[in-house]
C-alpha positions as CSV (number, residue, x, y, z in Angstrom):
1,X,96.8,78.0,66.8
2,X,94.0,79.4,68.0
3,X,94.0,79.9,72.1
4,X,91.4,77.6,73.8
5,X,88.3,79.0,75.9
6,X,88.1,75.6,77.7
7,X,88.3,76.4,81.8
8,X,90.4,73.8,82.8
9,X,89.8,74.4,86.3
10,X,86.1,74.8,86.0
11,X,86.0,71.4,84.3
12,X,88.3,69.4,86.4
13,X,85.3,70.7,89.2
14,X,82.5,69.7,87.1
15,X,83.7,66.4,86.5
16,X,84.9,65.7,90.4
17,X,81.2,67.0,91.2
18,X,79.9,64.5,88.3
19,X,81.7,61.4,90.0
20,X,80.4,62.5,93.4
21,X,77.3,62.2,92.6
22,X,76.8,59.5,90.7
23,X,77.9,57.7,93.8
24,X,76.1,59.3,96.5
25,X,72.5,60.1,94.7
26,X,71.8,56.8,94.3
27,X,72.5,55.4,97.3
28,X,70.6,58.7,98.9
29,X,67.2,57.4,96.5
30,X,67.7,54.0,97.7
31,X,67.6,55.4,101.3
32,X,64.1,57.3,100.7
33,X,62.8,54.5,98.7
34,X,63.6,52.0,102.1
35,X,60.9,54.5,104.4
36,X,58.1,53.2,105.3
37,X,55.7,51.9,107.9
38,X,54.7,49.0,109.9
39,X,51.2,48.2,111.4
40,X,51.0,45.6,113.9
41,X,48.2,43.8,116.1
42,X,48.4,42.2,119.2
43,X,46.6,39.2,121.2
44,X,43.7,37.3,119.7
45,X,41.1,39.7,118.1
46,X,41.1,37.4,114.9
47,X,37.5,37.9,114.0
48,X,38.0,41.4,113.7
49,X,41.7,41.2,111.9
50,X,39.7,39.2,109.8
51,X,37.0,42.2,109.3
52,X,39.6,44.4,108.2
53,X,41.2,42.4,104.9
54,X,39.0,44.4,102.4
55,X,40.4,47.6,103.6
56,X,43.8,46.6,103.6
57,X,43.3,45.1,100.5
58,X,42.0,48.1,98.8
59,X,44.5,50.7,100.4
60,X,47.2,48.1,99.1
61,X,48.2,47.6,102.7
62,X,49.3,45.3,104.8
63,X,50.1,44.4,108.9
64,X,51.5,41.9,111.0
65,X,49.5,40.0,113.4
66,X,51.0,38.9,116.2
67,X,48.5,35.8,117.8
68,X,48.3,34.9,121.8
69,X,45.9,33.5,123.8
70,X,46.1,30.3,122.0
71,X,44.5,27.7,124.4
72,X,41.1,26.6,123.3
73,X,41.6,28.3,119.6
74,X,39.1,26.7,116.8
75,X,39.8,25.5,114.0
76,X,38.1,29.0,112.2
77,X,40.7,31.0,114.0
78,X,43.5,29.1,112.6
79,X,41.9,29.4,109.0
80,X,41.1,33.5,109.1
81,X,45.0,33.8,109.9
82,X,45.6,31.2,106.7
83,X,43.5,33.4,104.9
84,X,44.9,36.9,106.0
85,X,48.7,35.4,105.7
86,X,47.8,34.3,102.1
87,X,46.6,37.7,101.5
88,X,49.8,39.5,101.9
89,X,50.1,40.1,105.8
90,X,52.1,38.3,108.5
91,X,51.5,35.9,111.4
92,X,53.7,36.7,113.8
93,X,54.2,34.7,117.5
94,X,52.9,36.5,120.7
95,X,53.3,33.7,123.2
96,X,51.1,31.2,124.1
97,X,49.6,32.6,126.8
98,X,50.6,36.5,127.0
99,X,52.8,35.8,130.0
100,X,55.3,38.6,131.2
101,X,58.9,37.0,129.6
102,X,61.0,39.7,131.8
103,X,58.9,38.5,135.1
104,X,59.0,34.8,133.7
105,X,62.6,34.8,132.7
106,X,63.7,36.1,136.3
107,X,61.3,33.9,138.2
108,X,62.0,30.3,136.5
109,X,64.6,30.8,134.1
110,X,64.9,31.3,130.2
111,X,64.3,27.3,129.3
112,X,61.2,27.0,131.4
113,X,59.7,30.5,129.8
114,X,60.4,28.9,126.4
115,X,59.1,25.3,127.3
116,X,55.9,26.9,128.3
117,X,55.5,30.1,126.2
118,X,57.3,30.0,122.7
119,X,57.3,26.2,121.4
120,X,53.5,25.0,122.0
121,X,52.6,29.0,120.7
122,X,54.8,28.1,117.7
123,X,53.9,24.5,117.1
124,X,50.3,25.5,116.8
125,X,50.6,28.2,114.7
126,X,52.8,26.3,112.5
127,X,50.9,23.1,112.3
128,X,48.0,25.2,110.3
129,X,50.3,26.2,107.7
130,X,51.1,29.7,109.5
131,X,54.9,30.9,108.7
132,X,56.3,32.2,112.1
133,X,59.0,34.5,111.9
134,X,58.9,37.1,114.1
135,X,57.9,38.3,117.5
136,X,56.4,41.4,120.1
137,X,56.7,40.5,123.6
138,X,53.7,40.4,125.9
139,X,53.4,44.0,127.5
140,X,56.5,45.0,125.9
141,X,58.7,43.2,128.8
142,X,62.0,41.7,127.9
143,X,65.5,41.7,129.3
144,X,69.1,40.7,127.7
145,X,68.5,37.2,128.5
146,X,65.1,36.7,126.4
147,X,66.2,38.8,123.5
148,X,69.4,36.7,123.7
149,X,67.3,33.2,123.6
150,X,64.7,34.4,121.3
151,X,66.5,36.1,118.7
152,X,67.9,32.3,118.2
153,X,64.5,31.5,117.5
154,X,62.6,34.4,115.6
155,X,64.1,36.8,113.0
156,X,62.7,39.4,114.3
157,X,61.5,40.9,117.9
158,X,59.4,43.9,118.2
159,X,58.9,45.9,121.3
160,X,56.2,48.7,122.3
161,X,57.0,52.4,123.0
162,X,55.0,54.8,125.0
163,X,56.4,58.3,123.9
164,X,56.9,60.8,120.8
165,X,59.8,60.8,119.2
166,X,59.7,57.0,118.8
167,X,62.5,55.4,117.6
168,X,63.0,55.1,114.0
169,X,64.8,52.0,112.4
170,X,65.7,50.4,109.0
171,X,65.6,47.2,107.2
172,X,68.6,44.9,108.6
173,X,67.1,46.1,112.1
174,X,66.5,42.7,114.4
175,X,64.6,44.6,117.1
176,X,62.1,47.8,116.4
177,X,59.8,49.6,118.9
178,X,56.4,50.5,117.9
179,X,54.2,53.4,118.9
180,X,50.9,52.9,120.3
181,X,47.8,53.3,117.7
182,X,44.5,52.4,119.9
183,X,42.5,55.1,120.7
184,X,40.1,53.1,123.3
185,X,39.4,53.6,126.9
186,X,42.3,54.0,129.0
187,X,44.7,53.8,125.6
188,X,47.9,56.6,125.5
189,X,45.9,57.9,122.0
190,X,48.7,59.5,120.7
191,X,46.9,62.5,118.6
192,X,47.2,61.8,114.7
193,X,49.4,65.0,113.8
194,X,51.8,63.4,116.2
195,X,51.8,60.1,114.2
196,X,51.9,61.9,110.9
197,X,55.1,63.8,111.9
198,X,56.9,60.5,112.9
199,X,55.9,59.3,109.6
200,X,57.0,62.4,108.0
201,X,60.3,62.0,109.8
202,X,60.5,58.6,108.6
203,X,60.4,59.3,104.9
204,X,62.7,62.4,105.6
205,X,65.3,60.0,107.1
206,X,64.8,56.8,105.0
207,X,63.8,55.0,108.2
208,X,60.8,52.9,109.2
209,X,58.3,53.8,111.7
210,X,56.0,50.9,113.4
211,X,52.7,51.1,115.1
212,X,51.0,48.6,117.3
213,X,47.4,48.0,118.5
214,X,45.1,45.7,119.5
215,X,41.4,45.5,118.2
216,X,40.1,47.3,115.3
217,X,36.9,48.3,115.5
218,X,34.2,50.6,113.1
219,X,33.6,54.1,114.2
220,X,32.4,54.9,117.7
221,X,32.1,58.4,120.1
222,X,33.6,55.8,123.3
223,X,35.7,53.0,121.4
224,X,36.4,50.4,124.4
225,X,39.7,49.4,125.9
226,X,42.8,48.2,123.7
227,X,41.1,49.1,120.1
228,X,41.8,51.4,117.3
229,X,38.7,52.3,115.5
230,X,38.7,51.8,111.5
231,X,38.5,55.7,110.8
232,X,42.5,56.1,112.8
233,X,43.5,53.2,110.5
234,X,42.8,54.3,107.5
235,X,43.6,58.1,108.4
236,X,47.5,56.6,108.8
237,X,47.2,54.3,105.7
238,X,46.1,57.4,103.9
239,X,49.0,59.2,104.8
240,X,51.4,56.4,104.7
241,X,50.3,56.7,100.7
242,X,50.3,60.3,100.7
243,X,53.5,60.0,102.0
244,X,55.1,57.3,99.5
245,X,55.7,55.0,102.1
246,X,56.2,51.6,101.8
247,X,53.9,49.2,104.2
248,X,56.5,46.4,105.8
249,X,56.4,43.6,107.7
250,X,58.1,42.2,110.2
251,X,59.7,39.9,108.3
252,X,60.4,41.8,105.8
253,X,63.4,43.4,108.2
254,X,65.5,40.8,107.8
255,X,68.1,40.8,105.4
256,X,68.2,38.0,102.6
257,X,71.1,36.4,104.7
258,X,71.2,34.0,107.5
259,X,73.1,35.2,110.5
260,X,75.1,32.2,112.3
261,X,74.8,32.4,115.7
262,X,76.7,30.0,117.5
263,X,79.6,29.0,117.6
264,X,81.0,32.1,117.1
265,X,83.6,33.0,114.9
266,X,87.0,31.5,115.6
267,X,85.7,30.3,118.9
268,X,87.4,27.3,120.6
269,X,85.6,24.7,121.8
270,X,86.2,20.9,123.5
271,X,86.2,17.8,121.4
272,X,82.5,16.5,121.3
273,X,78.9,17.3,119.8
274,X,79.5,20.5,118.8
275,X,76.0,22.6,118.6
276,X,75.7,24.9,115.6
277,X,72.6,27.5,115.7
278,X,71.5,29.9,113.2
279,X,68.7,32.3,112.5
280,X,65.0,31.4,110.3
281,X,64.7,33.0,107.4
282,X,61.3,33.8,105.7
283,X,59.4,31.4,104.2
284,X,62.3,29.0,104.5
285,X,61.3,25.1,105.7
286,X,65.2,23.8,105.6
287,X,68.4,24.6,105.5
288,X,71.9,23.0,103.8
289,X,74.2,23.2,106.0
290,X,78.0,22.5,105.2
291,X,81.1,22.0,107.9
292,X,84.4,22.0,106.0
293,X,88.0,21.5,107.0
294,X,89.0,24.3,104.6
295,X,87.6,27.6,103.9
296,X,86.8,27.0,99.9
297,X,84.6,24.4,101.2
298,X,86.1,22.1,98.2
299,X,84.0,18.7,98.2
300,X,86.7,16.7,99.4
301,X,87.4,18.5,102.6
302,X,83.1,18.4,103.4
303,X,82.9,16.5,106.5
304,X,79.1,17.4,106.7
305,X,76.9,18.8,103.6
306,X,73.2,17.9,104.5
307,X,69.7,19.3,104.5
308,X,67.8,19.6,108.0
309,X,64.4,21.1,108.6
310,X,65.7,22.8,112.1
311,X,67.7,25.7,112.9
312,X,70.3,23.8,115.2
313,X,72.7,20.8,114.4
314,X,74.2,18.7,116.4
315,X,77.1,17.3,115.2
316,X,80.2,15.1,116.8
317,X,83.7,16.9,116.1
318,X,86.5,14.8,118.0
319,X,89.5,15.7,115.7
320,X,91.6,18.8,116.6
321,X,91.9,21.0,113.9
322,X,90.2,24.2,112.5
323,X,86.6,24.0,111.0
324,X,84.3,26.0,108.5
325,X,80.6,26.4,108.6
326,X,78.2,28.1,106.5
327,X,74.1,27.6,106.1
328,X,72.3,28.4,102.9
329,X,68.4,28.3,101.0
330,X,65.5,29.3,99.1
331,X,62.3,30.2,99.6
332,X,59.1,29.6,97.2
333,X,60.0,32.8,95.7
334,X,63.2,31.8,94.5
335,X,64.9,34.6,97.0
336,X,68.0,33.1,98.2
337,X,69.5,33.2,101.3
338,X,73.3,32.5,102.3
339,X,75.2,33.0,105.9
340,X,78.6,34.5,105.6
341,X,81.5,31.3,106.4
342,X,82.8,31.5,110.1
343,X,84.9,29.1,111.8
344,X,85.4,27.1,114.7
345,X,88.9,25.5,116.3
346,X,88.0,22.5,118.4
347,X,91.4,22.0,120.6
348,X,91.8,20.1,123.5
349,X,95.1,21.8,124.7
350,X,94.1,25.7,124.4
351,X,90.7,24.7,126.3
352,X,92.1,22.6,128.9
353,X,94.6,25.5,129.3
354,X,92.4,28.2,130.0
355,X,90.0,26.0,131.8
356,X,93.2,25.0,134.3
357,X,94.0,28.5,134.4
358,X,92.1,30.7,136.5
359,X,94.1,33.7,135.5
360,X,93.4,33.7,131.9
361,X,89.9,34.0,129.8
362,X,89.4,34.7,126.4
363,X,86.5,37.5,124.9
364,X,85.5,37.9,121.4
365,X,83.0,40.5,120.2
366,X,80.5,39.9,117.4
367,X,79.6,41.3,115.2
368,X,82.1,43.8,115.2
369,X,81.4,46.5,113.8
370,X,78.4,46.1,115.0
371,X,74.7,48.5,115.1
372,X,71.9,47.6,117.5
373,X,73.7,44.6,119.6
374,X,76.9,43.2,120.0
375,X,77.5,39.4,121.6
376,X,80.5,38.8,123.5
377,X,81.5,35.3,123.6
378,X,83.3,34.5,126.7
379,X,85.4,31.6,127.9
380,X,86.4,31.5,131.7
381,X,88.0,28.9,134.0
382,X,85.7,28.9,136.7
383,X,82.2,30.3,137.8
384,X,82.7,34.2,138.3
385,X,81.0,37.5,138.4
386,X,80.8,39.6,135.1
387,X,80.2,43.0,134.6
388,X,80.4,44.9,130.9
389,X,81.6,48.5,130.8
390,X,81.5,50.7,127.8
391,X,83.4,53.9,127.4
392,X,83.4,56.3,124.7
393,X,87.0,57.6,123.7
394,X,87.2,60.2,125.6
395,X,86.7,57.8,128.6
396,X,82.9,58.5,129.7
397,X,81.2,55.4,130.7
398,X,78.4,54.9,128.1
399,X,77.2,52.0,129.2
400,X,77.2,49.1,132.2
401,X,75.7,46.1,133.3
402,X,75.0,44.7,136.7
403,X,77.2,42.2,138.3
404,X,75.9,38.5,137.3
405,X,77.3,35.1,137.7
406,X,78.0,33.1,134.8
407,X,79.3,29.8,134.9
408,X,82.6,28.0,133.7
409,X,82.9,27.4,130.0
410,X,81.7,29.3,126.8
411,X,79.4,31.9,127.8
412,X,77.7,34.8,125.5
413,X,76.9,38.5,126.9
414,X,74.4,40.5,124.6
415,X,75.1,44.2,124.6
416,X,72.4,46.9,123.7
417,X,74.4,48.9,121.7
418,X,71.1,50.8,120.0
419,X,71.0,53.8,121.9
420,X,75.3,54.7,121.0
421,X,76.1,57.2,119.2
422,X,78.1,55.7,115.6
423,X,81.5,56.2,117.0
424,X,84.7,54.1,118.9
425,X,84.1,52.5,122.2
426,X,86.2,50.5,124.7
427,X,84.5,47.6,125.9
428,X,86.0,46.7,129.6
429,X,84.9,43.1,130.6
430,X,85.5,42.7,134.4
431,X,85.5,39.6,136.4
432,X,85.9,38.2,140.0
433,X,85.7,35.1,141.6
434,X,82.8,34.6,144.0
435,X,84.9,34.7,146.8
436,X,86.0,38.0,145.7
437,X,89.6,37.1,146.3
438,X,90.6,37.7,142.2
439,X,89.6,40.3,139.8
440,X,90.9,40.7,136.5
441,X,89.7,42.6,133.2
442,X,90.1,42.4,129.5
443,X,89.4,45.6,127.4
444,X,88.9,45.7,123.4
445,X,87.9,48.0,120.9
446,X,84.7,48.0,119.2
447,X,82.7,50.2,116.4
448,X,79.3,50.9,116.3
449,X,78.0,52.1,112.8
450,X,74.8,53.5,111.8
């Protein structure tokens, strides 16, 4: 029999390379294909926004227009926004009167801010047929409490950034930064070549780069404050087309999955009205909510199954036991949105134990692993001072909050993780009584994903 000339070790290497290549290459292609740019506009220059509709249509581009200063708006302004929306653009909320969210929350509380600035704005815009899913902060000012509250109302929040390089982000990011596009008097007037560099970086890394402006105007040598000349806007659009970047709107960052906000997974609750809260999803006006005593949601175990128009539900549960819940829906385009199935436990004995034992508290983190932020769900027996510290695996302090008072019962603490590198961390929650006589802490391991 003749001797074979096949190099078996070499053949195995080739086969191994092809197997790895087939798994890795499509992933890289998907990442590159998701690279994009987002152009957003703030405030109330509806007439000027409306005038760029043909330019956007010509270049097959789209924008997100965040509306504010809504008092006294005429019907024609809402009609123009509706037409912009119908052309594929997005309308978002920028608050009712453009008040500083951070200052207002500190001075008057988050509930008052929502009642004054958010609910009236959403009602005013939605009753004119506008789908409001995203929000941008006036002046770019925010804090962890405003984020916590607004992420239960909107699918995405936009911040502002004033330097290059600007943080890039991916589809699925609930919060993101945008760099100023304006070149009018008093604006940052970021040079176009720096904006182009950020767009190229987004393309190279399969990320998204966002810009924000206020008033698009025709070309002039002396553009007024808070304006972007049309030639500058077109230059950015052309560069995006040249690089093959997609044009995103804010709601397109949201994964086709409904995020269940509260109660947190495996949380213990007392008997009574259980408040279920979930995130809104693009173009959905109603949601199907199911509560079951079984994780398989068999028909005989479902205790609630109904379609509601809100993104929250108060449901009375008096019997102790473990319960499971999920939310789903579909929009006019046929896109199906579903949540994961989470559980909570109604348990009088456990709740009373923790409420009556001032030396004990429960803490859970969600999600874990996390990306941009993590929510600590805490059940405490007393009003207590709380401070959160995050350490890396070498014991170095990477993040900490100030001491803050949290009331007895269930509380949630939002921890921003976006600035931390990928890796393993240890989250330490420190508690001390208001009279400073007792201290306690608990540490859990958390994983930060890319």
